[in-house]
N, C-alpha and C positions, 0 to 999 in steps of 0.2 A: 503493498500499500504506499503511496506516495502521497504527502502532506502538500495541499497547496493554499498557504496561509490557515483558514480555520476548515477548509472543506477534504474530506476522506477521498480520494477516489484511487480504483484502481489502476497500478503502474499501465496496464498496456491502454487505457481509456486515455491516460494522461499523453502517451506517443503517440495513439490516432490524432489526437485534438492538435499537438505540435505538427504531425505530417500533414494533417487537414490545411493548417494555417499555414503551411511553407508552400501548398500547392495554390492555395487563393493568393497567397503574395505573389507568386510567380506568375500567375495568369494576370493579375493585376499591372505589374511592370511589364510585360508584354502588351497588353491592351496600351497603355501610356506610350511606348515606344512606335506602335505602330499609328497611335492617331497623332503623333508628334510632327506628322508629314513629312521629316528628313528621310531621304531614302538613298541607297547606295547608289551610286554612279552606275549610267550604262558602261558594258562591255566595250574597250578599245576594238577599234577595226582597223587602224592604219596600222601599218610596219615596216613605213619606208624610213631607212637611216639615213641620219643627216649625212647632205652632200659637200664634201668638202670645195670650195671654190678658190684658194689660194689665200696669200697674206693671212692668215688665222681665221677666215672666215669659212662659214659651212652655212647650207641651206638647211632649216629643219622646216619639217611638215608635221602636222597636227595627227594626232591618232586616237582622240578619243570620239564615243559613241555619240549618239544624237539624244538630246535632253529634252524633256517638254516644258513648254513655257508655262511659269507659274509654280513650277515644283521645286522643293529645295532639296540638293543632295549634300551628302556629306563629302569634302573635298579638302585633300591634301595638297596644298598651295607649297611651290618650291620658291622659297626667297630668299635664298642666301645671295644670289648674285642680282637682287633687286627684283622688282615686281615686272620689270620691262623685258625682263629676258626671256627669249621666247617658249622654252620650256616650263615657266612660271605658270602661267596659264593655258593650259589645252583642254578646254570645254565645249562641247557640241559641235564637235568637229572643226574647230576653229582655234586658232590662238587668240588672245583679247589683248587690249593695249586698256592700262589702266588710266582713269579719268581721276587725276590726282598725283600727288608726290609718289614716284616709283622707288626712290631709294634714300639713304640718308646722306646721298654725298660721296659715299665711300664704297658703292655696290652693295648695300648690306639694305633689307627693307626697312621702311621707316618705322616710326614708333608705332606700337599697336600689334605689331606681328611678330611670330615666333621665327626663329632662325636657326636653322636652314630649313624650317619647314614649319608651316602654320596650318593646324586642323580646324577648319571653319564649315560654314554649308555656303552654298552658291545654288543662287535663282536666277533663270533664265527669265527677264523681265518681258522683253520682246526680241524678235529675231535678230536684232544689232544690239541689244544692250543685256548685259547681266550683273548680278550684284553679288558681291561675297563679302560673308561677315565672319571677322577673323575668330580666333579661339577666345580674345579678350572683348569682344563686341564693335572692334572696328570695323565700319562699313566703308566700303569704296565700292565705286561702279566701273564698268569696264565696257569699251566699245568694240565690237567685232574688227576683229583683224582680216583684211580679204589676203586669201591665199597663204604660200608659206612666208617664213621669216629668214632674213640674212642676219647673222650674229658672229661675233667671236666665242668662241668656247667659254665655258664659267668651270674656276678649280676650287 
């Protein structure tokens, strides 16, 4: 017999109640995650390697799958070389250009972003505009970049 405050109940009943509460808690957490509206990114579709152009420059091609307008996705933003580096923002089949400060002036991300990566959420607002919310809550909009990007490598 287990005693919970003044109640006397068999140990099996107490274990059963604990298991039932754990199941209810797991279901509540699952429902909360599903209702939060944040999804995983669509699968990548491209696999073209960067093309070296000489003088330390390469042409980069987007690899990301298509996203839905108004849907928020978990996104890992590569920030180490600044937000304007081609591979920083590859989303919805395109690269994106930040509307706002792209670095701290030394090639690192601006304040409000993790370095070398930031885990936040991204939402396609329109066919040409997206919004990223960083892990600290910093919000920046991005404009779709037409085609591949040419850029030096990043170390």
